C-alpha positions as CSV (number, residue, x, y, z in Angstrom):
1,M,10.4,-17.7,27.4
2,Q,8.1,-17.1,24.3
3,S,9.0,-19.0,21.2
4,S,10.7,-17.0,18.5
5,K,8.5,-18.8,15.9
6,L,5.0,-18.1,14.8
7,N,2.5,-20.5,16.6
8,N,-0.2,-22.4,14.9
9,T,-2.9,-19.7,15.5
10,E,-0.5,-16.9,14.2
11,K,0.4,-19.0,11.1
12,K,-3.3,-19.6,10.4
13,S,-4.2,-16.0,10.9
14,A,-1.3,-14.7,8.8
15,S,-1.9,-17.0,5.9
16,A,-5.6,-16.6,5.9
17,L,-5.4,-12.7,6.0
18,A,-2.6,-12.6,3.4
19,A,-4.8,-14.7,1.1
20,I,-8.0,-12.6,1.8
21,F,-6.3,-9.3,1.4
22,G,-4.1,-10.5,-1.5
23,L,-7.1,-11.9,-3.5
24,R,-9.0,-8.5,-2.9
25,M,-6.0,-6.5,-4.2
26,L,-5.7,-9.0,-7.1
27,G,-9.3,-8.0,-8.2
28,L,-8.3,-4.4,-8.1
29,F,-5.2,-4.8,-10.0
30,L,-6.4,-7.3,-12.7
31,I,-7.8,-4.8,-15.1
32,M,-5.0,-2.3,-15.0
33,P,-2.7,-4.0,-17.5
34,V,-5.6,-4.7,-20.1
35,L,-8.4,-2.1,-19.8
36,A,-6.7,0.3,-22.2
37,I,-6.8,-2.3,-24.9
38,Y,-10.0,-4.4,-24.3
39,G,-11.8,-1.4,-23.0
40,Q,-12.1,-0.2,-26.7
41,S,-14.9,-2.8,-27.2
42,Y,-17.3,-0.7,-25.1
43,P,-19.5,1.7,-27.2
44,D,-18.7,4.8,-25.1
45,Y,-14.9,4.1,-25.1
46,T,-12.6,7.2,-24.6
47,P,-9.2,7.4,-23.0
48,M,-10.6,9.6,-20.2
49,L,-13.2,6.8,-19.2
50,V,-10.4,4.2,-19.3
51,G,-8.4,6.4,-16.9
52,L,-11.4,6.7,-14.7
53,A,-12.2,3.1,-14.7
54,I,-8.6,2.3,-13.7
55,G,-8.3,4.8,-10.9
56,A,-11.8,5.2,-9.7
57,Y,-11.5,2.8,-6.9
58,G,-8.8,5.0,-5.3
59,L,-11.5,7.8,-4.6
60,T,-13.7,5.7,-2.4
61,Q,-10.7,3.9,-0.9
62,A,-9.1,7.3,0.1
63,L,-12.4,8.6,1.6
64,L,-13.3,5.5,3.5
65,Q,-9.9,4.0,4.6
66,I,-9.7,5.8,7.9
67,P,-13.4,5.7,8.9
68,M,-13.6,1.9,8.2
69,G,-10.5,1.3,10.3
70,M,-12.0,3.3,13.2
71,L,-15.4,1.4,12.9
72,S,-13.5,-1.9,13.1
73,D,-12.3,-0.8,16.6
74,R,-16.0,-0.2,17.6
75,W,-17.9,-2.8,15.8
76,G,-15.2,-5.6,15.5
77,R,-12.7,-6.6,12.9
78,K,-14.6,-9.5,11.2
79,P,-17.9,-7.6,10.7
80,I,-16.1,-4.7,8.9
81,I,-14.0,-7.1,6.9
82,L,-17.0,-9.1,5.8
83,G,-18.9,-6.0,5.0
84,G,-16.1,-4.5,3.0
85,L,-15.7,-7.7,1.0
86,A,-19.5,-7.8,0.3
87,I,-19.3,-4.3,-1.1
88,F,-16.3,-5.1,-3.2
89,A,-18.2,-8.2,-4.5
90,I,-21.2,-6.1,-5.4
91,G,-18.9,-3.6,-7.2
92,S,-17.3,-6.5,-9.2
93,V,-20.7,-7.8,-10.3
94,V,-21.8,-4.3,-11.4
95,A,-18.6,-3.9,-13.4
96,A,-19.0,-7.5,-14.9
97,M,-22.5,-6.8,-16.0
98,A,-21.7,-3.4,-17.4
99,D,-22.3,-2.8,-21.1
100,T,-20.6,0.6,-21.1
101,L,-17.3,2.0,-19.6
102,A,-19.4,4.4,-17.5
103,W,-20.9,1.5,-15.6
104,V,-17.5,0.0,-15.3
105,V,-16.4,3.2,-13.5
106,V,-19.5,2.9,-11.2
107,G,-18.5,-0.6,-10.4
108,R,-14.9,0.4,-9.6
109,V,-16.2,3.1,-7.3
110,I,-18.2,0.6,-5.4
111,Q,-15.3,-1.8,-5.3
112,G,-13.2,0.9,-3.6
113,A,-15.8,1.5,-1.0
114,G,-14.9,-2.0,0.6
115,A,-11.9,-0.3,2.3
116,I,-10.8,-3.1,4.7
117,A,-7.0,-2.5,4.9
118,G,-7.1,-1.0,8.4
119,A,-9.4,-3.7,9.7
120,V,-7.2,-6.5,8.2
121,L,-4.1,-5.1,9.6
122,A,-5.7,-4.5,13.0
123,L,-7.0,-8.1,13.0
124,A,-3.6,-9.3,12.1
125,A,-2.1,-7.4,15.1
126,D,-4.9,-8.8,17.4
127,S,-4.0,-12.3,16.4
128,A,-0.3,-12.2,17.1
129,R,2.0,-11.7,20.0
130,V,3.9,-8.4,20.2
131,D,7.2,-10.0,19.1
132,Q,5.7,-11.8,16.2
133,R,3.6,-9.0,14.7
134,P,6.2,-7.9,12.3
135,K,6.4,-11.4,10.8
136,V,2.6,-11.5,10.4
137,M,2.6,-8.1,8.8
138,A,5.5,-9.1,6.4
139,I,3.5,-12.1,5.3
140,I,0.5,-9.9,4.5
141,G,2.7,-7.4,2.7
142,M,4.2,-10.3,0.6
143,G,0.7,-11.4,-0.3
144,I,-0.2,-7.9,-1.5
145,G,3.1,-7.8,-3.6
146,L,2.3,-11.2,-5.1
147,S,-1.2,-10.1,-6.1
148,F,0.3,-7.2,-8.1
149,V,2.8,-9.5,-9.8
150,L,0.0,-12.1,-10.5
151,A,-2.2,-9.4,-12.0
152,L,0.5,-8.3,-14.4
153,V,1.2,-11.8,-15.5
154,I,-2.3,-13.4,-15.8
155,A,-4.4,-10.4,-16.8
156,P,-3.2,-10.3,-20.4
157,V,-3.7,-14.0,-20.9
158,L,-7.1,-14.2,-19.2
159,G,-8.2,-10.9,-20.8
160,A,-7.7,-12.4,-24.3
161,V,-10.0,-15.4,-23.3
162,V,-12.7,-14.0,-21.0
163,G,-12.6,-10.3,-21.7
164,I,-13.0,-7.5,-19.2
165,S,-16.4,-8.8,-18.1
166,G,-14.8,-12.2,-17.3
167,L,-12.1,-10.6,-15.1
168,F,-14.7,-8.9,-13.0
169,W,-16.8,-12.2,-12.7
170,L,-13.5,-13.9,-11.6
171,T,-12.9,-11.2,-9.0
172,A,-16.5,-11.5,-7.6
173,I,-16.0,-15.3,-7.3
174,L,-12.6,-14.9,-5.5
175,T,-14.2,-12.3,-3.2
176,A,-17.0,-14.6,-2.3
177,A,-14.5,-17.3,-1.5
178,S,-12.7,-14.9,0.8
179,M,-15.9,-14.2,2.7
180,V,-16.3,-17.9,3.3
181,A,-12.7,-18.0,4.5
182,V,-13.3,-15.2,6.9
183,V,-16.2,-17.0,8.5
184,T,-14.8,-20.5,8.6
185,I,-11.0,-20.3,8.7
186,L,-10.0,-17.0,10.6
187,P,-9.5,-17.7,14.3
188,V,-11.1,-15.4,16.8
189,P,-8.3,-13.4,18.5
190,Q,-8.3,-13.2,22.3
191,Q,-6.7,-9.9,22.6
192,R,-7.2,-6.3,21.2
193,V,-4.0,-4.3,20.5
194,P,-4.0,-0.6,21.4
195,A,-5.5,1.3,18.6
196,R,-2.5,3.7,18.1
197,D,-0.4,0.9,16.8
198,I,-2.6,0.3,13.8
199,L,-5.5,2.6,13.7
200,P,-5.8,6.4,13.4
201,V,-6.7,8.6,16.3
202,P,-8.8,11.6,15.0
203,E,-7.3,14.3,17.4
204,E,-3.8,13.6,16.2
205,M,-4.5,14.2,12.4
206,K,-4.0,17.9,12.4
207,R,-0.6,17.8,14.0
208,L,0.6,15.0,11.8
209,F,-0.5,16.9,8.6
210,K,1.8,19.7,9.8
211,N,4.9,17.5,10.1
212,L,7.1,18.4,7.2
213,Q,9.0,15.1,7.0
214,L,5.7,13.1,6.9
215,Q,4.4,15.6,4.3
216,R,7.3,14.7,2.0
217,L,6.6,11.0,2.4
218,N,2.8,11.4,1.9
219,V,3.3,13.5,-1.3
220,G,5.8,10.9,-2.4
221,V,3.4,8.0,-2.2
222,L,0.7,10.1,-3.9
223,V,3.0,10.8,-6.8
224,L,4.2,7.2,-7.0
225,H,0.7,5.8,-7.3
226,L,-0.5,8.6,-9.5
227,V,2.3,7.8,-12.0
228,L,1.6,4.0,-11.8
229,T,-2.0,4.4,-12.7
230,A,-1.4,7.0,-15.3
231,W,1.3,4.7,-16.9
232,F,-1.3,1.9,-17.4
233,V,-3.7,4.3,-19.0
234,T,-1.5,4.4,-22.1
235,L,1.4,1.8,-21.8
236,P,-0.7,-1.3,-23.0
237,S,-1.7,0.5,-26.1
238,Q,1.8,1.7,-26.8
239,L,3.1,-1.8,-26.5
240,V,0.6,-3.0,-29.0
241,A,1.4,-0.2,-31.4
242,A,5.2,-1.1,-31.1
243,G,4.3,-4.7,-32.2
244,L,3.7,-6.8,-29.0
245,S,0.2,-8.2,-29.1
246,A,-2.0,-7.9,-25.9
247,E,-2.0,-11.6,-25.1
248,N,1.8,-11.6,-25.0
249,H,2.2,-8.7,-22.6
250,S,2.7,-11.2,-19.7
251,W,5.9,-12.3,-21.4
252,L,7.2,-8.6,-21.0
253,Y,6.0,-8.0,-17.4
254,L,7.1,-11.2,-15.9
255,P,10.8,-11.2,-16.8
256,T,11.2,-7.4,-16.4
257,L,9.7,-7.7,-12.9
258,L,12.0,-10.6,-11.9
259,L,15.0,-8.8,-13.4
260,S,14.1,-5.7,-11.5
261,F,15.0,-7.4,-8.3
262,T,18.5,-8.1,-9.5
263,V,19.1,-4.4,-9.2
264,M,16.7,-3.4,-6.6
265,V,17.9,-5.8,-3.9
266,P,21.6,-4.8,-4.2
267,L,20.6,-1.2,-4.3
268,M,18.6,-1.6,-1.1
269,L,21.4,-3.4,0.6
270,W,23.9,-0.8,-0.4
271,A,21.7,2.0,0.9
272,I,21.3,0.3,4.3
273,R,25.0,-0.8,4.6
274,K,26.3,2.6,3.6
275,D,23.6,4.6,5.5
276,K,22.5,6.2,2.1
277,I,18.7,5.7,2.4
278,L,17.9,9.1,1.0
279,T,20.4,8.7,-1.8
280,G,18.7,5.3,-2.7
281,L,15.4,7.0,-2.6
282,R,16.4,9.8,-5.0
283,F,18.1,7.3,-7.4
284,A,15.0,5.3,-7.6
285,I,12.9,8.4,-8.4
286,V,15.5,9.1,-11.3
287,L,15.1,5.6,-12.6
288,L,11.3,6.0,-12.7
289,A,11.6,9.3,-14.6
290,V,14.2,7.9,-17.0
291,G,12.1,4.9,-17.7
292,I,9.1,7.0,-18.4
293,L,11.0,9.4,-20.5
294,V,12.4,6.6,-22.6
295,I,8.7,5.5,-23.3
296,A,7.7,9.0,-24.3
297,V,10.7,9.5,-26.7
298,F,11.0,5.9,-28.1
299,S,7.3,4.7,-28.0
300,Q,7.6,3.0,-31.4
301,Q,10.6,1.0,-30.5
302,L,9.8,-2.4,-28.7
303,T,13.4,-2.9,-27.5
304,A,13.4,0.6,-25.9
305,L,10.0,-0.1,-24.3
306,I,11.2,-3.3,-22.7
307,F,14.3,-1.5,-21.3
308,A,12.0,1.3,-20.0
309,V,9.6,-1.1,-18.3
310,W,12.5,-2.8,-16.6
311,L,13.8,0.6,-15.3
312,F,10.3,1.5,-14.1
313,F,9.9,-1.7,-12.1
314,I,13.3,-1.2,-10.4
315,G,12.3,2.3,-9.3
316,F,8.8,1.4,-8.3
317,N,9.5,-1.7,-6.4
318,Y,12.4,0.0,-4.5
319,L,10.1,2.9,-3.5
320,E,7.1,0.8,-2.7
321,A,9.4,-1.2,-0.2
322,N,11.2,1.7,1.4
323,L,8.6,4.5,1.8
324,P,6.6,2.6,4.6
325,S,9.9,2.0,6.3
326,L,10.8,5.7,6.3
327,L,7.2,6.5,7.4
328,S,7.7,4.3,10.4
329,Q,10.9,6.0,11.3
330,H,9.5,9.5,11.1
331,A,6.1,8.9,12.8
332,P,6.1,10.1,16.4
333,A,5.7,7.6,19.2
334,G,2.2,6.5,19.6
335,N,1.2,8.0,16.3
336,K,2.0,5.1,13.9
337,G,-1.6,4.3,13.2
338,S,-2.6,7.8,12.5
339,A,0.5,8.4,10.3
340,S,-0.1,5.2,8.4
341,G,-3.8,6.1,7.8
342,I,-2.9,9.5,6.3
343,Y,-0.2,7.9,4.2
344,T,-2.6,5.2,2.9
345,T,-5.2,7.9,2.1
346,F,-2.6,9.8,0.1
347,Q,-1.7,6.6,-1.7
348,F,-5.3,5.9,-2.9
349,T,-5.7,9.5,-3.8
350,G,-2.8,9.2,-6.0
351,A,-4.3,6.1,-7.7
352,F,-7.5,8.1,-8.4
353,L,-5.7,11.2,-9.7
354,G,-3.4,9.1,-11.9
355,G,-6.3,7.4,-13.6
356,T,-8.3,10.5,-14.0
357,L,-5.6,12.9,-15.0
358,G,-3.9,10.4,-17.2
359,G,-7.2,9.7,-19.0
360,I,-7.9,13.4,-19.6
361,I,-4.4,14.1,-20.8
362,A,-4.4,11.1,-23.1
363,Q,-7.7,12.1,-24.6
364,L,-6.7,15.7,-25.2
365,W,-3.0,15.5,-26.1
366,G,-2.2,11.8,-26.5
367,A,0.0,9.1,-24.7
368,Q,3.2,11.0,-25.1
369,A,1.8,13.9,-23.1
370,V,0.9,11.5,-20.3
371,M,4.5,10.4,-20.1
372,F,5.9,13.9,-20.1
373,F,3.3,14.8,-17.3
374,C,4.6,11.9,-15.2
375,V,8.2,12.9,-15.7
376,G,7.4,16.4,-14.6
377,L,5.7,15.2,-11.4
378,L,8.7,12.9,-10.6
379,V,11.1,15.8,-11.0
380,C,9.0,17.9,-8.6
381,W,9.0,15.0,-6.2
382,L,12.8,14.7,-6.5
383,L,13.1,18.4,-5.6
384,F,10.7,18.0,-2.8
385,T,13.0,15.4,-1.1
386,I,15.8,17.9,-0.7
387,G,14.3,18.9,2.7
388,M,14.1,15.3,3.9
389,Q,16.1,14.5,7.0
390,K,18.1,11.3,7.7
391,V,16.7,9.3,10.7
392,D,18.9,7.1,12.8
393,S,18.1,3.4,13.1
394,T,14.8,3.6,15.1
395,S,12.0,1.2,15.9
396,R,8.7,1.3,17.5
397,V,8.1,-0.7,20.8
398,T,4.6,-1.0,22.5
399,L,4.4,-2.4,26.0
400,Q,1.3,-3.4,27.9
401,L,0.7,-1.7,31.1
402,G,-1.5,-2.4,34.3
403,Q,-4.1,0.0,35.4
404,I,-2.5,3.4,36.5
405,S,-3.6,7.0,37.0
406,V,-3.1,9.8,34.6
407,A,-0.6,11.3,37.0
408,Q,1.4,8.1,37.1
409,A,1.4,7.9,33.3
410,G,2.9,11.2,33.0
411,E,5.6,10.4,35.6
412,L,6.4,7.2,33.8
413,A,6.7,8.9,30.5
414,T,9.2,11.3,32.0
415,I,11.3,8.6,33.5
416,L,11.3,6.6,30.3
417,T,12.6,9.4,28.1
418,Q,15.7,9.5,30.5
419,Q,16.5,5.9,29.7
420,P,19.3,4.9,27.1
421,G,18.0,4.5,23.5
422,I,14.5,5.9,24.1
423,E,13.9,9.0,21.8
424,E,10.2,9.4,22.6
425,A,7.7,7.9,25.1
426,V,4.0,8.2,25.2
427,V,2.1,6.5,28.1
428,I,-1.8,6.3,27.7
429,A,-3.4,5.3,31.0
430,E,-6.8,4.7,29.3
431,E,-5.3,2.3,26.9
432,R,-2.9,0.7,29.4
433,A,-0.1,1.0,26.9
434,V,3.4,2.4,26.6
435,Y,4.5,3.6,23.1
436,L,8.2,4.1,22.6
437,K,10.4,5.2,19.7
438,V,13.7,3.7,20.3
439,N,17.3,3.6,18.8
440,K,17.7,-0.1,18.3
441,E,21.5,0.0,18.9
442,S,21.3,1.4,22.5
443,Y,17.8,0.4,23.6
444,E,17.8,-1.8,26.8
445,S,14.7,-3.8,26.5
446,A,15.0,-5.8,29.8
447,A,15.7,-2.7,31.9
448,V,12.7,-0.9,30.4
449,A,10.4,-3.8,30.8
450,A,11.5,-4.0,34.5
451,L,10.9,-0.3,35.0
452,V,7.3,-0.5,33.4
453,A,6.6,-3.5,35.6
454,E,7.1,-1.4,38.7
455,Y,4.0,0.6,37.8
456,E,1.7,-2.3,37.4
């Protein structure tokens, strides 16, 4: 029997990939809490350019996320990760040396072109046994979450000392260290997981775009990250205007983030226990909208802003944790990689639109208009969730298969769909893989494994 714990290779891969991806995301997040304030030192400062600089990385991320993931399947994971990190480092240096905000925007666009998320997740899957992959993915996810928290906490302190340029130089140094880690620390995996688990399949895209349930999730993550980046275009300046100096913003973000979990975690547990996932989703959207509305109405009152930031983090953290889970439940069997690729593209598109539109609105009509714009989008998203359907407790299972014919693959898929707990079955003879969407409560793993073994 296989061990239920991560082995040494899996631990090494998980920790290294979490550090590499987390440091890269830290570099993307670092300027978000401070650019609206310290960006005023550039001679061409405008709110619109600040917004572009915050969200510009999302444009190239959205355009290149899927192609880079596919290339990693053809050229190898490590070369794509190294190339992406090198591009990201170049963008960081360009932004660090910039003497205008326009060149900062150029640097951020180049940073975004180092789109390595798909390759990193694929390498993580390659490096772990099937039953251990969720743990490895969770470790990487925690690394990304930690990078966001660290950026909010340390950026205001570091920004006051080294400025925007110094933050970009720090990012370039951390990226160079990540490249060394890729070459020297990351183990070379001895397997290659089927692409459909992690990476997109081009011919599936059109069908998935038409899936109404996935549409609602894709639009949701777009709005969520649009609102996040638009929020940071104006919030730091609003906090300063309310009496909280820029270098002290860390003392707002850290406690409100930590306190947000005291509500978010019980809310999540309640939603799972009572089978009220969609209710929890809608409540979190309402919390986001209320938090931003409080900022719009009481922007001069620091106490109100602190309360609003706390509400925002409750809603944001809940949605950021639960939307991927819903995506996994709604994605058809064998289409998880493609559904995730589309979802991530919408996510980064939202980041780009949030910075761009937030900057334009702030320049034309002021910070309050940005807040009302975000509230309006959240209300539209809330209405858009009305058509969402509840999904029973489902999971994805991928089984390795021996060499079989296309006709045998079709026969096996038909037999599998007749087994208890299997909702969908896709058998790909070329990939020697079986993709299942199962009800965890009634799925009989041993019986299915024995059935698949008969075809090997």
